C-alpha positions as semicolon CSV with decimal commas, in nm:
position;residue;x (nm);y (nm);z (nm)
1;M;8,035;-5,158;-3,025
2;S;7,823;-4,842;-3,133
3;K;7,763;-4,748;-3,451
4;E;7,655;-4,385;-3,613
5;F;7,332;-4,375;-3,738
6;D;7,209;-4,065;-3,971
7;V;6,837;-3,999;-3,843
8;V;6,568;-3,786;-4,024
9;V;6,270;-3,651;-3,797
10;E;5,980;-3,484;-3,942
11;V;5,710;-3,315;-3,770
12;S;5,385;-3,221;-3,844
13;L;5,049;-3,119;-3,712
14;R;4,783;-3,399;-3,723
15;N;4,465;-3,419;-3,927
16;G;4,235;-3,181;-3,777
17;I;4,486;-2,954;-3,610
18;A;4,468;-2,568;-3,723
19;D;4,796;-2,428;-3,904
20;P;4,773;-2,102;-3,927
21;E;5,137;-2,060;-4,046
22;G;5,016;-2,288;-4,363
23;L;4,695;-2,100;-4,424
24;T;4,885;-1,781;-4,425
25;I;5,132;-1,942;-4,705
26;E;4,796;-2,061;-4,851
27;R;4,655;-1,731;-4,887
28;A;4,976;-1,534;-4,980
29;L;5,077;-1,755;-5,335
30;P;4,822;-1,639;-5,540
31;A;4,950;-1,257;-5,489
32;L;5,293;-1,373;-5,632
33;G;5,158;-1,592;-5,898
34;F;5,101;-1,906;-5,772
35;N;4,777;-1,997;-5,852
36;G;4,634;-2,371;-5,778
37;V;4,794;-2,443;-5,431
38;S;4,584;-2,593;-5,181
39;D;4,621;-2,791;-4,824
40;V;4,893;-2,619;-4,738
41;R;5,042;-2,755;-4,401
42;V;5,374;-2,673;-4,235
43;G;5,603;-2,870;-4,037
44;K;5,954;-2,916;-3,924
45;S;6,252;-3,153;-4,038
46;L;6,536;-3,263;-3,809
47;R;6,883;-3,389;-3,908
48;F;7,117;-3,530;-3,641
49;V;7,356;-3,835;-3,622
50;V;7,258;-4,085;-3,279
51;E;7,519;-4,343;-3,164
52;A;7,355;-4,691;-3,084
53;S;7,456;-5,062;-3,070
54;D;7,234;-5,114;-3,368
55;E;6,939;-4,993;-3,539
56;P;6,665;-5,122;-3,283
57;E;6,871;-4,923;-3,032
58;A;6,869;-4,624;-3,236
59;R;6,524;-4,623;-3,340
60;S;6,428;-4,675;-2,967
61;Q;6,619;-4,369;-2,849
62;V;6,522;-4,136;-3,144
63;E;6,131;-4,235;-3,038
64;S;6,235;-4,113;-2,705
65;M;6,355;-3,762;-2,780
66;C;6,029;-3,727;-2,986
67;E;5,833;-3,802;-2,688
68;R;5,983;-3,579;-2,434
69;F;6,122;-3,340;-2,670
70;L;6,133;-3,301;-3,039
71;A;5,758;-3,303;-3,077
72;N;5,411;-3,243;-2,918
73;P;5,303;-3,611;-2,912
74;V;4,914;-3,441;-2,823
75;I;4,911;-3,218;-3,154
76;E;5,237;-3,340;-3,397
77;D;5,242;-3,695;-3,602
78;V;5,637;-3,825;-3,629
79;E;5,818;-3,967;-3,890
80;I;6,144;-4,097;-3,811
81;T;6,407;-4,239;-4,099
82;L;6,726;-4,424;-3,971
83;G;7,017;-4,502;-4,195
84;P;7,399;-4,606;-4,153
85;L;7,615;-4,321;-4,151
86;T;7,731;-4,250;-4,488
C-alpha cells in the first residue's frame, strides 16, 4: 500500500561558488534602509507530494530526482525534508 509524503527540497549553492544574485541583493539592501546585512545567498525551495511504500523509498526517489534533475550536484547542495501527508 502506498503512502503520500510531503517533501521539501532546499537547494543552495555550495560554499565557494559565486552567487551573483545574492551579491546584488546584498548591495541593494542598504539603499532601501536595511543596513548590517551580509553573506546573502540565494537558493530555491521545492515543495511537492510523493507516493511511496515507506519513508526510505520516498527519500530514495527524491534523492534520485535531485541528482538527475532538481539540482546540479557539482555546484549545489540539497537538503531534503520528508513528512507524512497531513
